[in-house]
C-alpha positions as CSV (number, residue, x, y, z in Angstrom):
1,M,25.3,-28.6,18.0
2,L,26.6,-25.6,20.0
3,S,26.6,-25.9,23.7
4,G,24.8,-23.3,25.8
5,Q,28.0,-21.6,26.9
6,T,29.2,-21.4,23.3
7,K,25.9,-19.8,22.2
8,N,26.1,-17.3,25.0
9,T,29.6,-16.4,24.0
10,K,28.6,-15.9,20.4
11,M,25.6,-13.8,21.4
12,A,27.9,-11.6,23.6
13,E,30.3,-11.2,20.8
14,Q,27.5,-10.2,18.4
15,R,26.2,-7.7,20.9
16,F,29.6,-6.1,21.3
17,A,30.1,-6.0,17.5
18,T,26.7,-4.4,17.1
19,F,27.5,-1.9,19.8
20,F,30.8,-1.0,18.2
21,I,29.3,-0.6,14.7
22,N,26.5,1.6,16.1
23,I,29.0,3.9,17.6
24,L,30.8,4.2,14.3
25,L,27.6,4.8,12.4
26,W,26.5,7.5,14.8
27,I,29.6,9.6,14.1
28,P,28.5,10.9,10.6
29,F,25.0,11.3,11.9
30,L,26.3,13.5,14.7
31,I,28.3,15.5,12.2
32,L,25.2,16.1,10.1
33,M,22.9,16.8,13.0
34,P,23.3,20.6,12.9
35,L,22.3,20.6,9.2
36,F,19.2,18.6,10.0
37,G,18.5,20.9,12.9
38,I,18.7,23.9,10.7
39,L,16.4,22.3,8.1
40,N,13.9,21.4,10.8
41,L,14.0,24.9,12.3
42,Y,13.4,26.4,8.8
43,K,10.5,24.1,8.2
44,K,8.8,24.9,11.5
45,L,9.3,28.6,11.0
46,L,8.0,28.5,7.4
47,E,4.9,26.5,8.5
48,Y,4.2,29.0,11.4
49,I,4.5,32.1,9.2
50,A,2.6,30.6,6.2
51,I,-0.3,29.2,8.3
52,N,-0.7,32.1,10.7
53,F,0.0,35.1,8.4
54,L,0.4,34.4,4.7
55,K,-1.6,31.3,3.8
56,P,-4.3,30.6,6.3
57,H,-5.8,27.9,4.1
58,F,-2.6,25.9,4.2
59,R,-2.0,22.9,6.4
60,P,1.3,21.0,6.8
61,P,1.2,17.3,6.2
62,Q,1.2,15.0,9.3
63,S,2.5,11.5,10.0
64,M,3.6,10.0,6.7
65,D,1.4,12.2,4.4
66,M,4.5,13.9,3.0
67,T,5.8,10.7,1.5
68,M,3.2,11.1,-1.1
69,C,3.2,14.9,-1.0
70,Q,5.9,15.5,-3.5
71,G,4.8,18.9,-4.8
72,R,1.9,20.5,-6.7
73,S,-0.6,17.7,-7.3
74,S,-1.6,19.2,-10.7
75,E,2.0,19.0,-12.0
76,L,3.9,16.1,-10.5
77,P,3.5,12.3,-10.8
78,Y,0.9,10.9,-8.4
79,T,-0.2,7.8,-6.8
80,N,-3.9,7.0,-6.7
81,A,-5.6,4.6,-4.3
82,A,-9.1,3.5,-5.1
83,Q,-12.2,1.7,-4.0
84,V,-13.9,-0.4,-6.7
85,W,-17.4,-1.5,-5.6
86,V,-19.8,-3.8,-7.4
87,V,-23.3,-3.3,-5.8
88,Q,-26.3,-5.5,-6.7
89,G,-29.8,-4.3,-7.1
90,S,-31.4,-1.2,-8.7
91,W,-28.9,1.3,-10.0
92,I,-27.5,3.9,-7.7
93,S,-27.5,7.4,-9.2
94,A,-24.8,10.0,-8.7
95,K,-27.2,12.2,-6.7
96,E,-28.2,9.3,-4.4
97,F,-24.6,8.5,-3.7
98,S,-23.7,12.2,-3.3
99,D,-26.4,12.8,-0.7
100,H,-25.2,9.7,1.2
101,F,-21.6,10.8,0.9
102,R,-22.4,14.3,2.2
103,K,-24.3,12.9,5.1
104,C,-21.5,10.5,6.1
105,F,-18.6,12.9,5.8
106,L,-19.2,16.5,4.8
107,E,-21.8,17.2,7.5
108,D,-19.4,16.0,10.2
109,S,-18.4,19.1,12.3
110,S,-15.0,17.7,13.3
111,D,-11.9,17.9,11.2
112,K,-11.7,14.2,10.6
113,Y,-12.5,14.6,6.9
114,K,-10.6,17.8,6.2
115,N,-8.6,16.0,3.5
116,L,-11.8,15.9,1.3
117,Y,-11.3,19.7,0.8
118,A,-7.6,19.5,0.0
119,H,-5.1,19.4,-2.8
120,V,-1.3,19.5,-2.5
121,T,0.9,22.5,-3.3
122,T,4.4,23.7,-2.6
123,Y,5.5,26.8,-0.7
124,G,9.0,27.7,0.3
125,T,10.3,24.2,-1.0
126,Y,7.9,22.3,1.3
127,S,4.6,20.6,0.6
128,F,1.4,21.8,2.1
129,Y,-2.3,20.9,1.9
130,S,-4.3,23.8,0.4
131,H,-8.0,23.7,1.4
132,C,-11.0,25.0,-0.4
133,K,-13.9,26.4,1.6
134,P,-16.7,23.9,2.3
135,Q,-19.1,25.8,0.1
136,E,-16.6,25.7,-2.8
137,L,-16.6,21.8,-2.9
138,D,-18.7,21.0,-5.9
139,L,-19.9,17.4,-5.5
140,S,-21.5,17.5,-9.0
141,W,-17.9,17.6,-10.3
142,H,-16.4,15.1,-7.8
143,I,-19.1,12.5,-8.1
144,R,-20.4,11.8,-11.6
145,E,-22.0,9.1,-13.7
146,Y,-19.9,7.6,-16.6
147,S,-20.4,5.1,-19.3
148,L,-18.4,1.9,-19.6
149,K,-17.4,3.1,-23.0
150,D,-15.7,6.3,-21.7
151,Y,-12.4,4.5,-20.6
152,G,-10.8,1.2,-21.1
153,Q,-11.7,-1.7,-23.3
154,G,-15.2,-2.6,-22.1
155,T,-14.3,-4.4,-18.8
156,L,-14.6,-2.9,-15.3
157,E,-10.9,-3.7,-14.7
158,S,-9.7,-1.9,-17.8
159,W,-12.1,1.0,-17.1
160,A,-10.9,1.4,-13.5
161,V,-7.2,1.2,-14.3
162,T,-7.4,3.6,-17.3
163,W,-9.3,6.2,-15.3
164,M,-7.1,5.7,-12.2
165,T,-3.9,6.4,-14.2
166,A,-5.4,9.4,-16.1
167,N,-4.8,12.8,-14.6
168,T,-8.4,13.9,-14.4
169,Y,-7.9,16.3,-11.5
170,E,-8.2,20.0,-12.1
171,E,-6.2,22.9,-10.7
172,R,-7.1,23.9,-7.2
173,R,-9.8,21.3,-6.8
174,P,-9.5,18.6,-4.1
175,I,-7.7,15.6,-5.5
176,W,-10.3,12.9,-5.4
177,Q,-13.2,11.7,-7.6
178,V,-16.0,9.1,-7.7
179,A,-17.3,7.5,-10.8
180,I,-20.7,5.8,-11.0
181,L,-21.2,3.1,-13.7
182,H,-24.4,1.3,-14.4
183,L,-23.9,-2.3,-15.5
184,G,-26.5,-4.7,-16.9
185,S,-30.1,-3.7,-17.5
186,L,-33.6,-4.0,-16.1
187,E,-34.5,-6.1,-19.1
188,S,-31.7,-8.6,-18.5
189,G,-32.6,-9.0,-14.9
190,S,-29.1,-8.2,-13.7
191,M,-28.7,-4.6,-12.6
192,E,-25.4,-3.7,-10.8
193,T,-23.7,-0.4,-9.9
194,A,-20.0,-0.1,-10.1
195,I,-18.5,2.7,-8.0
196,V,-14.8,3.6,-8.6
197,A,-13.6,6.1,-6.0
198,K,-10.1,7.4,-6.6
199,F,-8.1,9.4,-4.1
200,S,-4.6,10.7,-4.2
201,H,-2.5,8.6,-1.8
202,S,-1.4,11.8,-0.1
203,L,-5.0,12.2,1.3
204,I,-5.8,8.7,2.3
205,D,-4.4,5.2,3.1
206,G,-5.8,1.7,3.3
207,Y,-6.9,2.0,6.9
208,S,-8.7,5.2,6.1
209,F,-10.5,3.3,3.3
210,V,-11.5,0.7,5.9
211,H,-13.0,3.5,8.0
212,M,-14.7,5.1,5.0
213,I,-16.3,1.9,3.9
214,G,-17.5,1.3,7.4
215,K,-19.2,4.7,7.4
216,L,-20.8,4.2,4.0
217,T,-22.2,0.8,4.9
218,N,-22.8,1.4,8.6
219,N,-20.7,-1.7,9.2
220,E,-17.6,-0.8,11.1
221,A,-14.6,-3.2,10.9
222,P,-13.8,-4.9,14.3
223,Y,-10.1,-5.0,13.4
224,L,-8.2,-2.3,15.3
225,V,-4.8,-0.9,14.3
226,P,-2.3,-1.8,17.0
227,R,-1.9,0.7,19.9
228,R,1.6,1.3,21.1
229,T,2.9,3.7,23.7
230,L,6.7,3.6,24.1
231,S,8.5,4.9,27.2
232,W,11.2,7.5,26.8
233,K,13.8,4.7,27.6
234,D,12.4,2.6,24.8
235,K,12.5,5.5,22.4
236,V,16.1,6.3,23.3
237,K,17.0,2.6,22.8
238,Y,15.4,2.4,19.4
239,I,16.9,5.7,18.3
240,Y,20.4,4.5,19.3
241,Q,19.9,1.1,17.6
242,A,18.3,2.6,14.5
243,P,21.4,3.3,12.3
244,Y,22.7,-0.3,12.4
245,G,19.3,-1.9,12.3
246,V,18.0,0.2,9.4
247,I,21.3,0.3,7.4
248,S,21.9,-3.4,7.7
249,A,18.4,-4.3,6.6
250,Y,18.8,-1.8,3.7
251,A,22.2,-3.1,2.6
252,N,21.0,-6.7,2.9
253,Q,18.3,-6.0,0.5
254,A,20.1,-3.6,-1.9
255,F,23.4,-5.3,-2.3
256,S,23.0,-9.0,-1.6
257,R,23.1,-11.6,-4.3
258,D,19.3,-12.0,-3.8
259,S,18.6,-8.8,-5.7
260,Q,21.0,-9.5,-8.6
261,S,18.3,-10.7,-10.9
262,P,16.9,-9.9,-14.3
263,Y,14.7,-7.4,-12.5
264,K,17.6,-5.4,-11.2
265,K,17.2,-2.9,-14.1
266,L,13.5,-2.9,-14.0
267,A,13.3,0.4,-12.0
268,S,15.4,2.3,-14.5
269,S,13.7,0.9,-17.5
270,I,10.3,1.8,-16.2
271,K,11.4,5.3,-15.3
272,S,13.0,5.9,-18.7
273,K,9.9,4.7,-20.6
274,P,6.6,4.6,-18.8
275,Q,4.5,1.5,-19.7
276,P,0.8,0.8,-19.6
277,W,-0.6,-0.1,-16.2
278,L,-2.7,-3.2,-16.0
279,M,-5.2,-4.5,-13.4
280,S,-7.0,-7.8,-12.7
281,F,-9.6,-8.9,-10.1
282,A,-10.4,-12.2,-8.5
283,T,-12.3,-13.6,-5.4
284,L,-10.6,-16.1,-3.1
285,D,-12.1,-18.7,-0.9
286,L,-12.0,-17.4,2.7
287,N,-12.5,-20.8,4.3
288,T,-9.4,-22.1,2.5
289,V,-7.3,-19.2,3.8
290,K,-8.5,-19.7,7.3
291,M,-7.8,-23.5,7.2
292,I,-4.2,-22.9,5.9
293,R,-3.5,-20.2,8.6
294,K,-4.7,-22.5,11.3
295,A,-2.7,-25.5,10.1
296,T,0.5,-23.5,9.6
297,D,0.2,-20.9,12.3
298,T,1.1,-18.1,9.8
299,R,0.0,-14.6,9.4
300,F,-2.5,-13.6,6.8
301,I,-0.1,-11.2,5.0
302,C,2.7,-13.9,4.9
303,L,0.3,-16.3,3.3
304,M,-0.8,-13.8,0.7
305,V,2.8,-12.7,-0.1
306,A,3.8,-16.4,-0.5
307,A,0.8,-17.1,-2.7
308,Q,1.5,-14.0,-4.9
309,F,5.1,-15.1,-5.5
310,G,4.1,-18.7,-6.0
311,A,1.7,-17.5,-8.7
312,L,4.4,-15.3,-10.2
313,R,6.7,-18.4,-10.2
314,K,4.2,-20.3,-12.2
315,L,3.9,-17.5,-14.7
316,L,7.7,-17.1,-15.1
317,L,8.2,-20.8,-15.6
318,E,6.1,-20.5,-18.8
319,T,9.1,-18.9,-20.5
320,M,12.1,-19.9,-18.4
321,S,13.6,-22.8,-16.6
322,E,13.9,-23.2,-12.8
323,K,17.6,-22.5,-12.9
324,E,16.9,-19.2,-14.6
325,L,14.7,-18.0,-11.7
326,P,16.2,-15.6,-9.2
327,E,16.8,-17.3,-5.9
328,N,14.9,-14.7,-3.9
329,L,12.7,-11.7,-4.7
330,W,11.9,-8.9,-2.3
331,I,8.5,-7.4,-1.6
332,G,7.3,-4.3,0.2
333,S,4.3,-4.6,2.4
334,S,2.3,-1.9,4.2
335,L,2.6,-2.1,8.0
336,A,0.2,-0.5,10.4
337,W,1.7,2.6,11.9
338,P,0.6,2.4,15.6
339,N,-2.3,4.5,16.8
340,H,-3.9,5.2,13.5
341,P,-6.5,7.9,14.0
342,L,-9.0,6.0,11.8
343,H,-9.9,9.0,9.7
344,L,-8.7,10.3,6.4
345,T,-5.0,10.5,6.5
346,N,-1.9,8.7,5.2
347,H,-0.5,7.1,8.3
348,W,1.6,4.2,7.2
349,T,5.0,2.6,7.2
350,L,6.6,-0.1,5.1
351,G,8.4,-3.4,5.6
352,Y,10.5,-5.3,3.1
353,F,10.5,-9.1,3.1
354,K,12.3,-11.8,1.2
355,C,10.6,-14.7,-0.6
356,P,12.5,-17.7,-2.0
357,I,10.9,-17.8,-5.4
358,R,13.2,-20.5,-6.7
359,M,12.1,-22.8,-3.9
360,S,9.7,-25.3,-5.5
361,D,7.7,-26.4,-2.4
362,P,4.8,-23.9,-1.8
363,L,4.5,-24.8,1.9
364,Q,8.3,-24.3,2.6
365,R,8.1,-21.0,0.8
366,L,5.3,-19.9,3.1
367,R,7.3,-20.9,6.2
368,A,10.3,-19.1,4.9
369,V,8.3,-15.8,4.4
370,E,6.8,-16.2,7.8
371,A,10.2,-16.8,9.5
372,F,11.6,-13.7,7.8
373,Y,8.6,-11.6,8.8
374,R,8.8,-12.8,12.5
375,D,12.5,-12.0,12.5
376,F,11.8,-8.5,11.1
377,K,9.2,-7.8,13.8
378,E,11.1,-9.4,16.7
379,N,14.1,-7.1,15.8
380,N,11.7,-4.1,15.8
381,T,13.1,-3.1,12.4
382,D,10.0,-1.1,11.6
383,I,10.0,0.7,14.9
384,K,13.7,1.6,14.5
385,G,12.9,3.0,11.0
386,M,10.0,5.0,12.5
387,Y,12.5,6.8,14.9
388,S,15.3,7.3,12.4
389,L,14.6,7.3,8.7
390,M,11.0,8.5,8.8
391,P,11.8,11.7,10.9
392,L,14.6,12.5,8.5
393,I,12.3,12.2,5.5
394,R,9.8,14.5,7.2
395,I,12.5,17.2,7.4
396,L,13.5,17.0,3.7
397,P,12.1,19.7,1.3
398,A,9.7,18.4,-1.4
399,W,12.4,18.2,-4.1
400,A,14.7,16.1,-1.9
401,R,11.8,13.7,-1.1
402,R,11.1,13.3,-4.8
403,L,14.8,12.5,-5.3
404,F,14.8,10.0,-2.4
405,L,11.6,8.3,-3.6
406,R,12.8,8.0,-7.1
407,Y,16.2,6.4,-6.3
408,D,15.4,4.6,-3.1
409,F,13.2,2.0,-4.7
410,A,15.6,1.6,-7.6
411,L,18.6,1.0,-5.2
412,K,16.7,-1.6,-3.1
413,N,15.3,-3.2,-6.3
414,V,11.9,-3.5,-4.7
415,S,9.4,-3.9,-7.6
416,F,6.8,-6.0,-5.8
417,F,4.3,-4.9,-3.2
418,F,1.4,-6.5,-1.3
419,A,-1.1,-5.1,1.2
420,S,-4.0,-6.8,3.1
421,L,-7.0,-5.1,4.6
422,M,-9.6,-6.6,6.9
423,L,-13.2,-5.3,7.0
424,S,-16.2,-6.6,8.8
425,A,-17.1,-10.2,8.1
426,K,-20.8,-9.3,8.2
427,K,-22.6,-8.8,4.9
428,H,-22.1,-5.2,3.6
429,Y,-24.9,-3.1,2.2
430,L,-24.7,0.2,0.4
431,L,-27.9,2.3,0.4
432,G,-29.9,-0.9,1.0
433,R,-28.2,-2.9,-1.8
434,P,-25.9,-5.9,-1.2
435,V,-22.2,-5.3,-1.9
436,K,-21.1,-8.1,-4.3
437,K,-17.4,-7.2,-4.7
438,L,-15.1,-4.7,-3.1
439,Y,-11.5,-4.2,-4.3
440,L,-9.0,-1.6,-3.1
441,P,-6.4,-1.3,-5.9
442,L,-3.6,1.1,-6.2
443,A,-2.0,2.8,-9.3
444,C,1.4,4.4,-9.2
445,P,3.0,4.0,-12.6
446,D,4.8,7.3,-12.6
447,V,6.0,7.5,-9.0
448,V,7.8,4.3,-8.0
449,P,8.8,1.4,-10.3
450,V,6.2,-1.2,-9.2
451,A,6.1,-4.3,-11.3
452,L,3.3,-6.0,-9.3
453,Y,1.0,-4.7,-6.6
454,G,-1.5,-7.0,-4.9
455,V,-4.2,-6.0,-2.4
456,T,-6.6,-8.3,-0.6
457,T,-9.8,-7.1,1.0
458,S,-11.6,-9.5,3.3
459,H,-15.3,-8.6,3.8
460,S,-18.8,-10.2,3.9
461,G,-17.3,-13.7,4.3
462,Q,-15.1,-13.4,1.2
463,I,-11.7,-12.2,0.1
464,D,-11.5,-9.9,-3.0
465,L,-8.1,-9.7,-4.7
466,S,-6.8,-7.0,-7.0
467,I,-3.4,-7.2,-8.6
468,S,-2.1,-4.3,-10.6
469,A,1.0,-4.4,-12.7
470,V,3.0,-2.2,-15.0
471,Q,3.5,-3.9,-18.4
472,S,7.1,-5.0,-18.2
473,V,9.5,-7.9,-18.2
474,V,7.5,-9.4,-15.3
475,V,3.9,-9.2,-16.7
476,K,3.9,-8.7,-20.5
477,N,0.1,-8.3,-21.1
478,Q,-3.4,-8.4,-19.6
479,E,-3.7,-12.1,-20.4
480,E,-0.7,-13.0,-18.3
481,L,-1.9,-10.8,-15.4
482,D,-5.4,-12.5,-15.5
483,R,-3.7,-15.9,-15.5
484,L,-1.6,-15.0,-12.5
485,T,-4.5,-13.4,-10.5
486,Q,-7.4,-15.6,-11.4
487,V,-5.8,-19.0,-11.9
488,Y,-2.3,-19.3,-10.4
489,F,-3.0,-17.5,-7.2
490,T,-5.8,-19.9,-6.3
491,Q,-3.8,-22.9,-7.4
492,E,-1.0,-21.8,-5.1
493,L,-3.4,-21.7,-2.1
494,E,-4.8,-25.1,-3.0
495,A,-1.2,-26.5,-3.3
496,I,-0.4,-25.3,0.2
497,A,-3.6,-26.7,1.5
498,D,-2.9,-30.0,-0.1
499,L,0.6,-30.2,1.4
500,C,-1.0,-29.5,4.8
501,G,-3.3,-32.4,4.3
502,L,-6.4,-30.3,4.3
503,K,-9.6,-31.4,2.6
504,L,-11.1,-28.4,0.8
505,E,-14.8,-28.1,-0.1
506,I,-15.2,-27.4,-3.7
507,S,-17.8,-24.7,-4.3
508,D,-19.7,-24.2,-7.6
């Protein structure tokens, strides 16, 4: 064991090495600074002239909107985020939902919901929102009733994923739609309404969805996005530390042995030959999750990430041995960008975390994910990225952002993602009907090479899970995805609970 003096010496040596490397890394940044300054000046000048003189209906993206604003929304690959509701009781008609939607959002006199009037276009090499006039928004086009036979293979999951990945948007119309599906019948005594609302991710993010659901159900989520105000000294410190912090994290993920796995070529294979996008739904036991978190002192997102990879491990072991498993896999997870305005916007950042998938012990795997997450947050890696990489991305023209997004994920070999969203624990009702299920899936088969994308939504005392996947070497068909989502995920949670010595209540 190292003595206190030896530890202090090593820490001092590490600080000096970090200081020296930061200085070296800043040299090329300083050389390129005039170029970025010119780009930023051109961007600001273009926005001023366009908005004030040439294109008054244009609006420049804010925060991280531009990450998903890659050009004209009618021409380029897109990412759709969605709400999939299952509401019990008498059927909800498109007109009834439209009237409620209008009252909640379109009659608001503020600009909180201006994205509902927008599509994305390109002008002078940069992306802009282009707005239609309020009277031009045709709700009869945006909110319509469909039949379960119109898309998919007869299940809600297949209907939703087929419709989400179909480009049903029209030129110059705002890039969102809502589908109303009537399930069951009065004669059968089980009437349900499925509502599938899809939005381009350039208009909205998960926290915006939380806000939207709160408005529609009059049941606001008590969870608040973290507030953070940094002093100018802190900002200078993080900007100075950013090159080393961001590049070291990037390099660790992109070039370490961890990423040298059979999935290394997944990105290029998906890009060269797009594959079908699959989706599966399940509901998890909230009490089990709470008990595990309390017993292990772990974060919700870390437990979900560990469970997803544990479920994936079970699936992979159907066709390979433990020795053939990669030692680790990396996963991207949405992180709350501080001070989210809680209206319709895309205001997010992303963290990348390592999970030891070859590790056989589910509890130790969870602790490893938690330790990596804590280290990531304690080193303020996300904040350093916010003050270095993100501002540079904002300056890039649309074509350069497309290039970055296409090759960035391929370089880092990130093919797995997970996000968790917390709504109110109170029972949700939509137009007087109880909400039975509420999933928030995402579909991005043409934008980034995502092999597996999981999202949990906690609401009404339950957790609804959606896992989407591109048909690939990871998940080969719908049956495998259903097994991973509906069987293995729960089994992994139960295995962790068992290792913690927890006694679970078995529900019917």
